[in-house]
Steps between C-alpha positions, in 0.01 A plus 500: 500500500633844413423791732527856374622755744609858438794611706746782534876481513738732683460801725719803544444864579675819394405841636643819359407844634599838365373855531249644747261203490556129486250242386510145627301203377367244741716193503333171576424168341135445413338175387167505324288255309434605143202731514587639845601861575852645545598834655785727383606781731743792500562747784633852477751612766447744654123451460317752279126520436479363145122543456537789253801355315509304176605139561577240237540126542637356177679195357847599385566162341223545241476706184232769480241511649630409843286685754370265767322772702494881473384746768452864388304802625411322825350202320571182305536535123401168337524649148881493526509141625596186304195292411629189677508685835169683459259409781778300674687778685405706803706785645455558873411872510493520882870413535608773256470762777779315688732473199415136435411382148328161518372326187290185510510279190201265499485159340875460434617317188834374371508797265511735803865408553738787428650834603255738668586868540337735747569855381415834662577758226471816713759369747697336219511188714457143391527148626522190284405159633577177319244222512560167339287192463645175373328176425648198677402150391515238776435135436377261766478124497227283639127485446307825509303568814123494461455861611763636260358709216548395142799666325277733297339622826820502703558806711781720372712693745680823433776610733590867483801665651418865517774755474778261409699778335450868575617819340407798711616831370433868474561632151659844507494731200 
């Protein structure tokens, strides 16, 4: 019997801070079954109320369009968002007042693996988190258990490591 499991390899963290503000991405390993929700988070230090700022979550590993979630004029802007993320992302507006940018991605898929950038244009600050999802095939021997689902109904697991690699910078002109 062949079991399909999705797993993640490796974990390391790099933080770089320059300028007046630094942005850090939350660093933790998260496991989720395919279809579950995953949270990405960046924090601004020192904290600044970001409610009136433009915020962009995007995928830097993709060609255009790459916007995962856009917040402008004190509200979400779904018109700038990639179709595959539409109706699957939620920005926590309450945490913005404390300098915390939290994005929930609902119903995760293998295609959600990649480089995610949180960018605050007015502060010229950004944070990039690397998420990767790999498929791992494991074979087992012996008869299948009666309560085990058939292969076409087998549960798939996605393991995310959030913020594996960070770039945090202030861009000075």
